[in-house]
N, C-alpha and C positions, 0 to 999 in steps of 0.2 A: 500716299493715302494713309490716314490714321483715323482713329476715333477721337473724341474730344478730350484728349489727355494733355493737360497743360505742360507736363514735363517733356513729353515727346515733341509737342509743338515748339516749345522754347529751344530744344536741341536742334530741331530742323532749321529754324530761323537763324541760328548761330552758324551751323555748319554750311548752309547754302545761302548765306546772306547776300553774297555777290550775285549768284544766279537768280535769286528772287528779285533783287533790285533791278536786274536787267531783263526781267520777265523770261528768263531761260529755264526757270523751274517754278512749278506751281504746287501748292499744298491743298489737297482735297480732304474733306471730312466725310466719313461714311458712318451713319448711325442707324442702329436697328433696335427695336424693342425686344430685349432678350427674355422678357417674361412671358412671351407668347408660347402657347402649346404648339405641338407639331400640327395638330388639326387646324388651329387658327392660321398658322403660317401657310399651310397648303391651300386653305380657302382664299387667302389673300393672293396667292400665286395664281390661282384659277381666275379670280376676279380681275386681276391686272391684265391677263391675256384677253379676257372678254372686253374690258374697257378699251384696250389698245386697238383691237380689231374694229370695234364700233367707231372709235375715233377716225380710223382710216377710211371706213365706209362713208361716214358723214363728211369727211374732208375730200372725198372723191378719188381716193387712191385705190387702185386695183393691185394691191401688193399683199403677198401672203407672209413675207418675212417679218417676224416680230421685231427683230433688231433694226431692220430698215425703217419700219413704222415708228419705232422709238426714236431713231435719229431724226426723222422728219418732224415728229412732234416736238422734240427739244429744239431743233433748229428754229421752228416757228416761235417757241416760247422765248428763246434768247434774243429775239428781235426787240423784246420789251423788258424781259426780266434781267436784273443785275444782282450780283452777289455783293457789290460795293456801291456806295453812294458818293456822289460828288459833293464835296463840302467847299463852299466859297470862303476865301480868306483875304478879303479886301480886293487887291488887284489881280489875284490869281485864285486857283482852287486846287484841291487834291482829293484823292479817293480814300475812303475809309471803309473798313469791313462792316457790312450792314447786318450780318447775322440773318440772312434771308435764304434759308435752304429750300430745296425743291424735293418733291417726292419722285424717286426714280421710276420711270414707267415700266421697267422690267423687274418685277418682284422675283424673289428666289423661293424655291419650294421648301427650303428648310428654315428660312427666316422671314419670309413674307416681304412686305414693303420695307424700303429703306430710304432714309433721308440723306441727301447729298448737298454739300456746301463747299465753297472755295474761299480760303482765307487770304489768298494772294490776288493781286489785281489782274483781271482778264480783259481789261478795256482795249488792249492792243489786238485782240483776236476777233475774228468774224464769228457770227452765230454758228455757222457750220463747224468751225474748228472747236468751239466750246462744246458743241453737241457730241463731237467725236471723242473728246476727252471724257465727258461725263459718262458715256456709254461704258467705259472701262473702269469706272469707279466702283469698287466693291471691297469687302473686308476679307476676301479669301486668304490673302497672304497672312493676315493677323491670325485667322482661325487655324491655318496650317501650322503656324509656329506654336500656338497654344496646344494643338494636338501632339506636336513633337515633345513638348514639355511633359504631357501626361504619359506618353509612351516610353520616353527615354529616361525620365527621372522618377523612379519608383517612390522616392521619398515625397514627391509632390503629387502623386496620382490620387484619383478619387477614392474615397473609402469603399471597401469591398462589402457586398451584401452577404450576410451569413447564409448558410445552406438552407435554413428554415425560412429565410426571407423576412424575419421579424426583427432584424437589427443590422448594425453596420460594424465592420471591423476596421480599425485604424492601425493594423499591424505594421504597415510601412510608413506610418506618419512620422515626420521629422520634428522632433521637439526643440531643435536648435535652429532658429532662422538664419544664423550666421552661415551654417554649412549649406543651407538651401540657397542662399544668395550666391555663394561661391559656385555651386553646381549650375545654377541658372546662368551665371556669367560665362562659364565654360561652354554651355550649350548654345548660348546666344552667339558667341564668337564663332563656334563651329558652323552654326546654321547660316550666318551672314557671309562668312568668308571661305568656307570649305565645301558646303553642301550645294552642289549645282543641280539644277532641274531644267527641264525643257518647257518653254512657253513661247507661243507665237513663232515657232520654227527655230528659235535660238536656244542654246544651252549656256547657262551661266549662274553664278551665285547672286544673291540679293545685292551684295556690295558692288559687283560688276554692273548690274543693271542700273544702279544709282550713279555709276561713274566714279565711285570712291577709289576703286582699284581696277587694274587692267587684266588681272589674272586670277585663276582659282588657286587658293592656297591649300597646302596640306598641314595637318596638325603639327608635324615635326618642324615645319618652317616657322610656325607661330611660337611653339614652345622654346625653340632654340634661337629665335629672333634672326632667322636667315633671310 
C-alpha cells in the first residue's frame, strides 16, 4: 500500500515483478485530502458511519458491526466494479489499469474519507476476497514512518513556535540536504529491518511482513555486514 508516488510504484513493480505477474502480490493506492482541517475530517468520519448504517438498514441487514457492513457493501460493489478494464487485441485480450478508485466506506477520524485503488490485476479474485483486501487498505504505515522521521531526526523536525507564539524558530533546521538524506537512509534501514512491532497477533519488521527477509536484524549486523 502506498500513495500515488511514481518512484515508489516503480520500485515495487521491479522488486516484486514475478509475484505481481503471478498475482501473488498486489499494489493498492490509498489517497486522502491532506488539506482538510481536523473538524472537516471528524465530520466526514461521523457522516461515513451514518451512511454505512443507513445502507445496512436499507439493504435489510440487522448488523451493528461497521466493519462487517463495510465488507458486505464492498462485496456487493465488486460484483460490478473493476479497477482494470479488458482491452481486446484482435484474437485475444488483456487487462489494463483503469484508474477507477472507490471511496472507502470506513472513514478515519483524523483524515476523513480516503480513496482506494489497485494498480495490479485482481480479476482472478472473487468479490468477497477483494472486499477483504480493501478493508485493510490504509496509510497508517506511511504515517507512522513520517512520525518516526519527525521524532528521531531533529534536523528534519517541524519548526518550533516561539514562546510568545508570534513566530517560528528553525534552530534545528539542517541547511545541508546531503546529511539529511544520509540520516534518512539510516533511519529507513533501521525502521524496515530492525524495528519490529505487533500487528494482527504477530511481531515482525516491515521487511519480514513483505517477505524480503526472514528475521529481524540488529544494527550491528547491518553495519558490519554479518
